[in-house]
Each structure stands twice: as structure tokens, then as C-alpha cells.
N, CA, C and O atoms as CSV, one atom per row, in Angstrom:
chain,resi,resn,atom,element,x,y,z
A,1,UNK,N,N,-160.737,-144.366,67.903
A,1,UNK,CA,C,-160.391,-143.647,66.691
A,1,UNK,C,C,-158.887,-143.496,66.522
A,1,UNK,O,O,-158.387,-143.461,65.398
A,2,UNK,N,N,-158.161,-143.406,67.639
A,2,UNK,CA,C,-156.705,-143.284,67.536
A,2,UNK,C,C,-156.105,-144.516,66.875
A,2,UNK,O,O,-155.129,-144.410,66.132
A,3,UNK,N,N,-156.682,-145.681,67.139
A,3,UNK,CA,C,-156.179,-146.914,66.528
A,3,UNK,C,C,-156.332,-146.860,65.012
A,3,UNK,O,O,-155.424,-147.252,64.280
A,4,UNK,N,N,-157.470,-146.378,64.546
A,4,UNK,CA,C,-157.709,-146.262,63.102
A,4,UNK,C,C,-156.753,-145.246,62.488
A,4,UNK,O,O,-156.220,-145.474,61.402
A,5,UNK,N,N,-156.532,-144.132,63.170
A,5,UNK,CA,C,-155.596,-143.118,62.678
A,5,UNK,C,C,-154.183,-143.691,62.585
A,5,UNK,O,O,-153.451,-143.390,61.642
A,6,UNK,N,N,-153.800,-144.514,63.559
A,6,UNK,CA,C,-152.461,-145.103,63.549
A,6,UNK,C,C,-152.322,-146.099,62.404
A,6,UNK,O,O,-151.276,-146.163,61.759
A,7,UNK,N,N,-153.366,-146.872,62.151
A,7,UNK,CA,C,-153.340,-147.809,61.023
A,7,UNK,C,C,-153.248,-147.037,59.708
A,7,UNK,O,O,-152.541,-147.452,58.790
A,8,UNK,N,N,-153.951,-145.929,59.620
A,8,UNK,CA,C,-153.883,-145.078,58.424
A,8,UNK,C,C,-152.466,-144.564,58.212
A,8,UNK,O,O,-151.962,-144.569,57.089
A,9,UNK,N,N,-151.828,-144.124,59.283
A,9,UNK,CA,C,-150.454,-143.636,59.196
A,9,UNK,C,C,-149.513,-144.753,58.738
A,9,UNK,O,O,-148.634,-144.530,57.906
A,10,UNK,N,N,-149.705,-145.951,59.284
A,10,UNK,CA,C,-148.909,-147.120,58.891
A,10,UNK,C,C,-149.093,-147.393,57.396
A,10,UNK,O,O,-148.120,-147.615,56.674
A,11,UNK,N,N,-150.334,-147.376,56.943
A,11,UNK,CA,C,-150.641,-147.630,55.541
A,11,UNK,C,C,-149.993,-146.587,54.629
A,11,UNK,O,O,-149.468,-146.927,53.568
A,12,UNK,N,N,-150.031,-145.329,55.039
A,12,UNK,CA,C,-149.409,-144.263,54.251
A,12,UNK,C,C,-147.898,-144.457,54.157
A,12,UNK,O,O,-147.307,-144.229,53.102
A,13,UNK,N,N,-147.275,-144.876,55.249
A,13,UNK,CA,C,-145.829,-145.117,55.228
A,13,UNK,C,C,-145.482,-146.259,54.280
A,13,UNK,O,O,-144.463,-146.207,53.592
A,14,UNK,N,N,-146.321,-147.285,54.241
A,14,UNK,CA,C,-146.103,-148.394,53.305
A,14,UNK,C,C,-146.172,-147.876,51.869
A,14,UNK,O,O,-145.311,-148.196,51.050
A,15,UNK,N,N,-147.185,-147.084,51.566
A,15,UNK,CA,C,-147.345,-146.552,50.207
A,15,UNK,C,C,-146.139,-145.726,49.782
A,15,UNK,O,O,-145.639,-145.874,48.667
A,16,UNK,N,N,-145.677,-144.861,50.669
A,16,UNK,CA,C,-144.515,-144.021,50.363
A,16,UNK,C,C,-143.282,-144.897,50.136
A,16,UNK,O,O,-142.505,-144.662,49.211
A,17,UNK,N,N,-143.117,-145.898,50.982
A,17,UNK,CA,C,-141.914,-146.737,50.915
A,17,UNK,C,C,-141.857,-147.582,49.648
A,17,UNK,O,O,-140.770,-147.836,49.129
A,18,UNK,N,N,-143.002,-148.021,49.141
A,18,UNK,CA,C,-142.979,-148.915,47.979
A,18,UNK,C,C,-143.138,-148.190,46.642
A,18,UNK,O,O,-143.184,-148.831,45.592
A,19,UNK,N,N,-143.221,-146.866,46.676
A,19,UNK,CA,C,-143.376,-146.110,45.423
A,19,UNK,C,C,-142.273,-146.413,44.419
A,19,UNK,O,O,-142.535,-146.542,43.223
A,20,UNK,N,N,-141.041,-146.526,44.903
A,20,UNK,CA,C,-139.919,-146.775,43.995
A,20,UNK,C,C,-139.620,-148.266,43.827
A,20,UNK,O,O,-138.664,-148.632,43.144
A,21,UNK,N,N,-140.430,-149.125,44.444
A,21,UNK,CA,C,-140.259,-150.563,44.288
A,21,UNK,C,C,-139.293,-151.201,45.265
A,21,UNK,O,O,-139.120,-152.419,45.254
A,22,UNK,N,N,-138.660,-150.401,46.111
A,22,UNK,CA,C,-137.694,-150.928,47.082
A,22,UNK,C,C,-137.912,-150.233,48.422
A,22,UNK,O,O,-138.046,-149.011,48.485
A,23,UNK,N,N,-137.945,-151.013,49.475
A,23,UNK,CA,C,-138.045,-150.432,50.815
A,23,UNK,C,C,-136.629,-150.293,51.370
A,23,UNK,O,O,-135.939,-151.282,51.618
A,24,UNK,N,N,-136.222,-149.063,51.554
A,24,UNK,CA,C,-134.890,-148.756,52.083
A,24,UNK,C,C,-134.863,-149.020,53.595
A,24,UNK,O,O,-135.910,-149.051,54.240
A,25,UNK,N,N,-133.659,-149.211,54.156
A,25,UNK,CA,C,-133.560,-149.481,55.603
A,25,UNK,C,C,-134.217,-148.412,56.480
A,25,UNK,O,O,-134.869,-148.743,57.471
A,26,UNK,N,N,-134.050,-147.133,56.125
A,26,UNK,CA,C,-134.677,-146.082,56.939
A,26,UNK,C,C,-136.202,-146.115,56.808
A,26,UNK,O,O,-136.918,-145.801,57.759
A,27,UNK,N,N,-136.692,-146.495,55.629
A,27,UNK,CA,C,-138.137,-146.624,55.442
A,27,UNK,C,C,-138.682,-147.806,56.243
A,27,UNK,O,O,-139.768,-147.736,56.820
A,28,UNK,N,N,-137.913,-148.887,56.267
A,28,UNK,CA,C,-138.314,-150.059,57.050
A,28,UNK,C,C,-138.403,-149.714,58.527
A,28,UNK,O,O,-139.318,-150.165,59.216
A,29,UNK,N,N,-137.462,-148.919,59.017
A,29,UNK,CA,C,-137.481,-148.510,60.425
A,29,UNK,C,C,-138.744,-147.705,60.736
A,29,UNK,O,O,-139.365,-147.892,61.782
A,30,UNK,N,N,-139.116,-146.816,59.826
A,30,UNK,CA,C,-140.332,-146.009,60.018
A,30,UNK,C,C,-141.567,-146.911,59.982
A,30,UNK,O,O,-142.471,-146.764,60.804
A,31,UNK,N,N,-141.602,-147.832,59.041
A,31,UNK,CA,C,-142.731,-148.761,58.936
A,31,UNK,C,C,-142.851,-149.600,60.205
A,31,UNK,O,O,-143.944,-149.770,60.744
A,32,UNK,N,N,-141.723,-150.122,60.676
A,32,UNK,CA,C,-141.736,-150.936,61.896
A,32,UNK,C,C,-142.268,-150.147,63.088
A,32,UNK,O,O,-143.032,-150.683,63.892
A,33,UNK,N,N,-141.877,-148.893,63.210
A,33,UNK,CA,C,-142.349,-148.050,64.312
A,33,UNK,C,C,-143.849,-147.779,64.186
A,33,UNK,O,O,-144.578,-147.826,65.177
A,34,UNK,N,N,-144.303,-147.499,62.971
A,34,UNK,CA,C,-145.736,-147.270,62.755
A,34,UNK,C,C,-146.540,-148.529,63.073
A,34,UNK,O,O,-147.616,-148.454,63.665
A,35,UNK,N,N,-146.011,-149.681,62.678
A,35,UNK,CA,C,-146.684,-150.948,62.971
A,35,UNK,C,C,-146.766,-151.175,64.474
A,35,UNK,O,O,-147.818,-151.547,64.994
A,36,UNK,N,N,-145.663,-150.952,65.166
A,36,UNK,CA,C,-145.641,-151.104,66.627
A,36,UNK,C,C,-146.682,-150.196,67.276
A,36,UNK,O,O,-147.429,-150.629,68.154
A,37,UNK,N,N,-146.731,-148.946,66.847
A,37,UNK,CA,C,-147.686,-147.994,67.414
A,37,UNK,C,C,-149.131,-148.408,67.110
A,37,UNK,O,O,-150.009,-148.267,67.961
A,38,UNK,N,N,-149.373,-148.916,65.907
A,38,UNK,CA,C,-150.724,-149.360,65.548
A,38,UNK,C,C,-151.156,-150.535,66.417
A,38,UNK,O,O,-152.286,-150.566,66.904
A,39,UNK,N,N,-150.267,-151.495,66.612
A,39,UNK,CA,C,-150.584,-152.648,67.457
A,39,UNK,C,C,-150.833,-152.203,68.891
A,39,UNK,O,O,-151.773,-152.671,69.532
A,40,UNK,N,N,-150.000,-151.305,69.395
A,40,UNK,CA,C,-150.163,-150.809,70.767
A,40,UNK,C,C,-151.506,-150.106,70.933
A,40,UNK,O,O,-152.192,-150.308,71.935
A,41,UNK,N,N,-151.884,-149.284,69.960
A,41,UNK,CA,C,-153.173,-148.579,70.038
A,41,UNK,C,C,-154.340,-149.561,70.005
A,41,UNK,O,O,-155.316,-149.390,70.735
A,42,UNK,N,N,-154.244,-150.586,69.163
A,42,UNK,CA,C,-155.312,-151.582,69.108
A,42,UNK,C,C,-155.424,-152.347,70.424
A,42,UNK,O,O,-156.529,-152.632,70.885
A,43,UNK,N,N,-154.288,-152.680,71.027
A,43,UNK,CA,C,-154.321,-153.371,72.315
A,43,UNK,C,C,-154.912,-152.479,73.400
A,43,UNK,O,O,-155.696,-152.945,74.227
A,44,UNK,N,N,-154.545,-151.210,73.402
A,44,UNK,CA,C,-155.119,-150.277,74.372
A,44,UNK,C,C,-156.628,-150.170,74.179
A,44,UNK,O,O,-157.388,-150.141,75.147
A,45,UNK,N,N,-157.048,-150.111,72.928
A,45,UNK,CA,C,-158.471,-150.001,72.630
A,45,UNK,C,C,-159.228,-151.232,73.124
A,45,UNK,O,O,-160.264,-151.102,73.775
A,46,UNK,N,N,-158.718,-152.423,72.821
A,46,UNK,CA,C,-159.421,-153.633,73.247
A,46,UNK,C,C,-159.461,-153.744,74.768
A,46,UNK,O,O,-160.465,-154.182,75.330
A,47,UNK,N,N,-158.388,-153.356,75.433
A,47,UNK,CA,C,-158.368,-153.379,76.896
A,47,UNK,C,C,-159.437,-152.456,77.460
A,47,UNK,O,O,-160.163,-152.830,78.381
A,48,UNK,N,N,-159.533,-151.270,76.918
A,48,UNK,CA,C,-160.540,-150.314,77.381
A,48,UNK,C,C,-161.957,-150.834,77.131
A,48,UNK,O,O,-162.815,-150.748,78.009
A,49,UNK,N,N,-162.198,-151.369,75.945
A,49,UNK,CA,C,-163.525,-151.905,75.621
A,49,UNK,C,C,-163.894,-153.022,76.590
A,49,UNK,O,O,-165.019,-153.059,77.090
A,50,UNK,N,N,-162.963,-153.932,76.861
A,50,UNK,CA,C,-163.256,-155.048,77.764
A,50,UNK,C,C,-163.485,-154.570,79.189
A,50,UNK,O,O,-164.356,-155.091,79.886
A,51,UNK,N,N,-162.712,-153.586,79.628
A,51,UNK,CA,C,-162.906,-153.059,80.986
A,51,UNK,C,C,-164.269,-152.411,81.149
A,51,UNK,O,O,-164.901,-152.530,82.198
A,52,UNK,N,N,-164.714,-151.734,80.122
A,52,UNK,CA,C,-165.978,-151.007,80.211
A,52,UNK,C,C,-167.179,-151.933,79.999
A,52,UNK,O,O,-168.179,-151.811,80.706
A,53,UNK,N,N,-167.095,-152.846,79.047
A,53,UNK,CA,C,-168.277,-153.587,78.630
A,53,UNK,C,C,-168.329,-155.051,79.054
A,53,UNK,O,O,-169.346,-155.706,78.827
A,54,UNK,N,N,-167.280,-155.586,79.655
A,54,UNK,CA,C,-167.300,-156.975,80.116
A,54,UNK,C,C,-167.507,-157.018,81.623
A,54,UNK,O,O,-167.058,-156.135,82.354
A,55,UNK,N,N,-168.191,-158.057,82.068
A,55,UNK,CA,C,-168.359,-158.253,83.507
A,55,UNK,C,C,-166.994,-158.564,84.108
A,55,UNK,O,O,-166.197,-159.272,83.492
A,56,UNK,N,N,-166.715,-158.049,85.298
A,56,UNK,CA,C,-165.419,-158.319,85.913
A,56,UNK,C,C,-165.264,-159.802,86.236
A,56,UNK,O,O,-166.226,-160.489,86.582
A,57,UNK,N,N,-164.033,-160.270,86.112
A,57,UNK,CA,C,-163.753,-161.659,86.452
A,57,UNK,C,C,-163.720,-161.795,87.960
A,57,UNK,O,O,-163.187,-160.940,88.668
A,58,UNK,N,N,-164.294,-162.877,88.436
A,58,UNK,CA,C,-164.247,-163.132,89.865
A,58,UNK,C,C,-163.008,-163.965,90.143
A,58,UNK,O,O,-162.749,-164.962,89.469
A,59,UNK,N,N,-162.261,-163.551,91.126
A,59,UNK,CA,C,-161.055,-164.288,91.465
A,59,UNK,C,C,-160.406,-163.672,92.675
A,59,UNK,O,O,-160.753,-162.572,93.105
A,60,UNK,N,N,-159.481,-164.386,93.202
A,60,UNK,CA,C,-158.748,-163.935,94.368
A,60,UNK,C,C,-157.602,-163.052,93.894
A,60,UNK,O,O,-156.825,-163.459,93.031
A,61,UNK,N,N,-157.490,-161.863,94.441
A,61,UNK,CA,C,-156.429,-160.935,94.041
A,61,UNK,C,C,-155.053,-161.523,94.293
A,61,UNK,O,O,-154.080,-161.129,93.650
A,62,UNK,N,N,-154.965,-162.458,95.216
A,62,UNK,CA,C,-153.663,-163.075,95.495
A,62,UNK,C,C,-153.144,-163.845,94.294
A,62,UNK,O,O,-151.942,-164.090,94.189
A,63,UNK,N,N,-154.032,-164.231,93.384
A,63,UNK,CA,C,-153.604,-164.938,92.181
A,63,UNK,C,C,-152.702,-164.068,91.319
A,63,UNK,O,O,-151.884,-164.586,90.559
A,64,UNK,N,N,-152.844,-162.757,91.430
A,64,UNK,CA,C,-152.077,-161.824,90.609
A,64,UNK,C,C,-150.734,-161.462,91.239
A,64,UNK,O,O,-149.860,-160.926,90.558
A,65,UNK,N,N,-150.563,-161.742,92.499
A,65,UNK,CA,C,-149.342,-161.350,93.200
A,65,UNK,C,C,-148.214,-162.326,92.897
A,65,UNK,O,O,-148.447,-163.474,92.519
A,66,UNK,N,N,-146.999,-161.848,93.069
A,66,UNK,CA,C,-145.835,-162.719,92.921
A,66,UNK,C,C,-145.888,-163.772,94.023
A,66,UNK,O,O,-146.308,-163.462,95.138
A,67,UNK,N,N,-145.479,-164.999,93.748
A,67,UNK,CA,C,-145.577,-166.062,94.747
A,67,UNK,C,C,-144.898,-165.719,96.071
A,67,UNK,O,O,-145.434,-166.030,97.135
A,68,UNK,N,N,-143.756,-165.099,96.023
A,68,UNK,CA,C,-143.046,-164.755,97.257
A,68,UNK,C,C,-143.784,-163.726,98.088
A,68,UNK,O,O,-143.723,-163.758,99.317
A,69,UNK,N,N,-144.483,-162.809,97.426
A,69,UNK,CA,C,-145.198,-161.758,98.150
A,69,UNK,C,C,-146.326,-162.347,98.983
A,69,UNK,O,O,-146.534,-161.940,100.126
A,70,UNK,N,N,-147.050,-163.296,98.420
A,70,UNK,CA,C,-148.149,-163.926,99.152
A,70,UNK,C,C,-147.592,-164.745,100.300
A,70,UNK,O,O,-148.108,-164.686,101.416
A,71,UNK,N,N,-146.551,-165.501,100.035
A,71,UNK,CA,C,-145.975,-166.342,101.080
A,71,UNK,C,C,-145.410,-165.499,102.215
A,71,UNK,O,O,-145.610,-165.826,103.385
A,72,UNK,N,N,-144.711,-164.423,101.887
A,72,UNK,CA,C,-144.112,-163.618,102.954
A,72,UNK,C,C,-145.182,-162.893,103.755
A,72,UNK,O,O,-145.045,-162.755,104.971
A,73,UNK,N,N,-146.239,-162.428,103.108
A,73,UNK,CA,C,-147.331,-161.780,103.837
A,73,UNK,C,C,-148.026,-162.777,104.751
A,73,UNK,O,O,-148.388,-162.439,105.878
A,74,UNK,N,N,-148.210,-163.972,104.286
A,74,UNK,CA,C,-148.856,-165.000,105.081
A,74,UNK,C,C,-147.990,-165.360,106.277
A,74,UNK,O,O,-148.493,-165.521,107.389
A,75,UNK,N,N,-146.694,-165.485,106.052
A,75,UNK,CA,C,-145.771,-165.858,107.129
A,75,UNK,C,C,-145.713,-164.765,108.190
A,75,UNK,O,O,-145.646,-165.065,109.382
A,76,UNK,N,N,-145.737,-163.499,107.768
A,76,UNK,CA,C,-145.691,-162.397,108.727
A,76,UNK,C,C,-146.920,-162.411,109.620
A,76,UNK,O,O,-146.815,-162.153,110.819
A,77,UNK,N,N,-148.072,-162.706,109.058
A,77,UNK,CA,C,-149.311,-162.707,109.830
A,77,UNK,C,C,-149.366,-163.883,110.796
A,77,UNK,O,O,-149.881,-163.749,111.906
A,78,UNK,N,N,-148.842,-165.026,110.388
A,78,UNK,CA,C,-148.919,-166.192,111.264
A,78,UNK,C,C,-147.880,-166.132,112.370
A,78,UNK,O,O,-148.088,-166.717,113.433
A,79,UNK,N,N,-146.781,-165.450,112.154
A,79,UNK,CA,C,-145.740,-165.348,113.176
A,79,UNK,C,C,-146.056,-164.269,114.201
A,79,UNK,O,O,-145.450,-164.250,115.272
A,80,UNK,N,N,-146.968,-163.392,113.909
A,80,UNK,CA,C,-147.257,-162.270,114.805
A,80,UNK,C,C,-148.095,-162.658,115.981
A,80,UNK,O,O,-148.415,-161.813,116.817
């Protein structure tokens, strides 16, 4: 619901900004911020939905680590 509320806020800012037919620089800044927040909320929502309702991906956790971290951990274990 927060994503929908953020989109509503973005839409309202657009309406206010275009009432006089020109979007002023300060209005554009507000619109850009509202758009950013709306996109962020939608991404958070989709991430949550996928985490809750999708089967987990099977994979090796080492795939997510930085290459140097895996190599250094491996080297430490083999040298011990």
C-alpha cells in the first residue's frame, strides 16, 4: 500500500506543477524526488513479494561473495 500512496503523491505533485502550464525548477526537483521514492517503494514491494511467495533459489553462497574473499578463505584453509 505504501507504493500506491507514493505513486499518488507523485501524481499529485505532477498536477500541481502543471497547473500553470510550466514546470518550474523547484517543482521539477519535487517531482524527481517523488518519482525516486515511488520507484524505491515499488522495488521494495516486489522484493518482499518474491521473498515471501517464490521458492528460494538453489545455489552456492560463495557465488555472492567477492572473488578475493573466496580465494583468501580457501587459501587460509589449505595453508593451515
